[in-house]
N, C-alpha and C positions, 0 to 999 in steps of 0.2 A: 360967499353966498351959501346959506345953509342947505344941506341936503334935504330934499322933499321925499317923503314916502308915498309910493303909489301902489294900489292894490289892483292887480291885473287878473281878471277872471278867465278861466278856460273851462268851457262846458259846451254842451250841444246847442245852446241858445246864443252863445257868444259870437260876435263878428270879429273877434280878435284871436289870432292864432300864431303858433310857431311854424316857420317854414322848415319842416323836418326833411330828412334825407329821402324818405320814401314818399313824400308828398302828402302825408297825412295832415289834416288840419284840426283833428280832434285827438288828443293824446291823453293817456292815463298818466298819473304821477310817475309810475315806474318807467313808462316809455319816455317821458320827459327827462328823467334822470339819466337814462341810458344815452339819450341824444346829447345831453349836456356833457357827460363824461367823454363822449367821442369828439366833441367840438370844444374841449377845454381851452385850446389855444386859438380859437377862432371867434369871430363876432357873429352873433345871431341877430336876425332882423324880425321884429314883431310889428304887426300892423297896428296902427293907432287910429281909432275913430274919434276920440276926444282927447283933450289934454295936451295936444302937441304944441300949442302955443305957450303953455306954462311949463312943460317939462324941459329940463336942462341937463346937459352932460353932468354925470355924477349922481343924479337922482337914483334913489333905490326903487327897484321894481320887485314887489313881493307877489309871487304867483299864487293866486287863490284857486284851488281846485274846488269847483262848486259841486252840484249834485253828482254823486251822492256823498262826496267826501266832506265838503264844507270846512276846509282848513287851508292854511298857507303852507306850501310845500317846497318853495324854492326862492332863491334871492339872486338878483342880478343888479348891475348898475348900467346906466346909459352912457355910451361914449359919443353918440351922435343922434341928432333928430333930423330927418330929411324927407323930402317929398319927391317921388319918382315920376310925377305927372299924373298918377292915378290915386295913389294912397300915401298917407304919412306913415313913416316907420320910425321905430326906436331901435337903434343898433345897440345890442346888449353884450356885456361880458359877464360871465357867470362867476359868482362867489361859490366855488366848488365846496369848500369846507362848510360854509353855512348851509348850503343846499343839502349836503349829505346828512347833516345833523337834523335839518327840518324834515327830511324824508323819514328819519327814524322816529322823531318826535315832533310832528307838525303842530302848528299853533292853531287851535280850533277857533271857529268864528265866535263861539260863545265867550271867548276870552277878550277878543278885540271888538266884537259887536257890530262892526260895519258890514253892510251888504254891498256886494259887487257882483252883478249878474251879467250885464250886457256890455259894460264898458269899463275901461281903466278909470279908477276914481282916485282922487287925492285923499290920502288918509286923514280922517278928522283928528282932533286933538287927542281923544282917548285912544284911538287905534295907533296913532303915532307914538304915544307914550308906551303902549304895550310892546310895540316893535322895538323901540329904543331900549326898553328894559330887557327884552330878550337878547339883544346884542350885548348888553352889559353883562348879563348873566353868563353868556357864552364866551365872554372875553374876546369879542370880535368887534372890529371897527370898520366903518365904511370909509372908502378912499375919498379923499378931498382933492378933486381935480384942480382946485385953485391954489393948492399949497405947493411947497417945494417937494419934488418927487423923491423923498427920502425912503419911505417904506417900499419894499419890493413890489407890492401890489399896485401902488400908485404908478411906478415906472411901467409896469405891464399895461395898465389902463391907457397911459399916454401913448405907448407904442402901438397898441391895438387901434387906438383912435386915428393914428396916422396911416394905418394900412387898410382900414375898413373900406375906403373907396377904391384903393388899389386892388384889393382882392376881388372886388366886384360883389354884386348882390349875392347873398347866401345861396338862394335857390339856383341862380344862373351858374354860379361857380360849382355848386355840387353837381349840377347837370353835366357840366364840362368835365369834371373829375370822373364821373361815371362813363361818359362817352369816350374819353381818351385813356381809360384804364388807369387813371391816377398818375399819369406821367406826362412830362413836357413833350409837346408835339415835335420839338426840334432835337432836344438833347436826351430825352428819355429820363430826365431827373424825376425821382419819385418822392423827394422830401416835400410833403404836402404844405409845409409852412411857407415855402418859397414859390409855390405854384399859384398863378393868378389867372383870372378870367379876363382875357383881352378882347375888347370889342373891335371888330374889323372896321365897321362903320361906327363912328363915335357914338357914345351913349347919349340918347335923346329921350329918355323916359323908359317906362316898363316895356314898351313894344320893342325896344332895342335888345332885350334879353332873350333872343331866340338863339338856340344852339348853333344855327347856321350863320349867325353873326358873331361867332366867337372862336377863339383859339385858346387852348390851355398852354400857357407859356411860363417858363421860369421868370422870376421877377425882373432880372436885368434885360432879358429878351423882350419882355413886355414893354419896358421903357423904350428900347430901340425900335420896336414895332410902332409904338405911338408916335415916335419922332420921325417915322418914315425912313429909318436907316437900315431896316431890313424889311423884306416883303416876301411874297410867295408867288411864283410864276404859274402859268396854266398847267404845268406838269406836276405841280405840288412840290417844287424844289425851292429851297431858300435862296433869295436874292439878297446880297449884302452890298450896301453902298460903298463906293470907292473912298468915301470919307473915313471908313473903318479899315482902310488898307494898313497892313502892318500890325493890326491888333489880333488878339486871339479869335475874334469873331470872324475875321476874314477866312479862317480855316473852315468855317461852316458853309461857305458859299457852295451852292449846288447840292447841298444835303437834302435828301427827300424826307419830307415830313411824315410822321406816323399819324395818320388820320383815322377817325372812327370807322369801324367796319360798316355801320348802318348808314345808308345813303342819306336818310333824313337828319342825321347828326353831323354830316360833313359840312365844312365851311362853304359858303356861297362863292362860286367861281366869279360871279359878277362883282361881288363886293371885294374879293381879293384883287381882281383886275383894277378896280377903281383905286384901291389902296396902293397897289404897285405903281399906278400912273403918277401918284403923288411923289413916290420915291424917285421916279424917273425925272419928273420936273425939277425936284430939288437938286438932282445931280448935274443938271445942265449949267 
């Protein structure tokens, strides 16, 4: 299936925005580049008001900075399209090389001609040709998610596509990273690539993404938590199922978790108790 070009506007009139680390919904091109550089190994989620039934994994998202810039300044590709109960989102992975070149020499609207002010729009034939010509001139290629993953970038896209749901929604995960000081609540692991946003009470839409319904856990512990093989007791200590006896995880039994200092960020004791109850039932 051919890659479709989309032009995505960011301006004060747009209802479409990047979930940035500091919560901003209106960003300058430089702020956008700074955020992309910081999250080069992560997946960003952009709100979609239109186009979500036509957009497919692998489609190109050209970020158009409207007033006062009126130019294309960044390039990403979609790895997933999903609905969280309230909004449609496109999960994006950034083409860092292309974006840094676009920031230095953006593509002006006068060149591609198409207007995008309030919604992501599919590039018309002329605009698509201009964007394709730019890629050719820059000797850059878009990754084809339907092809064999021979190029390194294709492999990265596929890998990110598999972890996008595991890492949790970008804003939710970034909130937990801040609340937990960027370290696993159990082990203290600080490698951000393996830290995931674990829902205590399973994900059931955007309302589930409250920090009190989350724990920041290393990826393997997130899996065990979801399987109810580990839990947290009322004293904030780790409970490990007998099914893990003899494993390295058994040594973590009774370890006190490092929880956020702010009470409003700490996990809900009610939800932890309900989760632990499931562990107890499975152990019978």
